[in-house]
C-alpha positions, 0 to 999 in steps of 0.5 A: 223253824220258828223266828219272831219277828220284832219291831222296834217300834213295840220295844220303844214303846213301854219305855216312852213314859220315862222317855217324855218324863226324862226330857221334861226335866231337862227342857222344862217345860214344852209343847207336843208338837217340840217333844217329838222334834226332840225326842226324834233329833236326839234319837236321829229319826230313830224313834218318831213319835206319833202325836196318837202316843203322845198325847193320851201318855200327856193325858195321864201323867197330866191326870195323875198329877205328874205333868201340868199343863199352862196355855199360851197365845202363839198367833192365833193358837193356843199352845198347850205346855207341859211340865212336870210338878213336885211329883213328878220330878221325883219320878224322874230318879225312880224312873231312870233307876228302872231303866238303868236296871233293864238295861243292866238285864238287858246286857247279863241277857245278851251278854253274859260274859259281862256280867 
């Protein structure tokens, strides 16, 4: 018998983009560490986003025109804040629908009696 083990982190991996987009929609502008802490808090430590996963995604979303960046001097440091562009705000609607459809499909697979 073959048993496949799946880590939860691999389940969340494909959902990272819509999670970030939704957070920015709900909170306006945020900086990277703030995003990681908000996700950690909201999910009660269930989901912890690493810098290695977060920053490449933020840079890609910026390159795609979904995010804009502003810089602010905080003490001796410059902090990068990310916020949604108009295109990014439109993306939240499609992203949310995609996730809802995905969850409904999973519910059908795992709870066929509810379908």
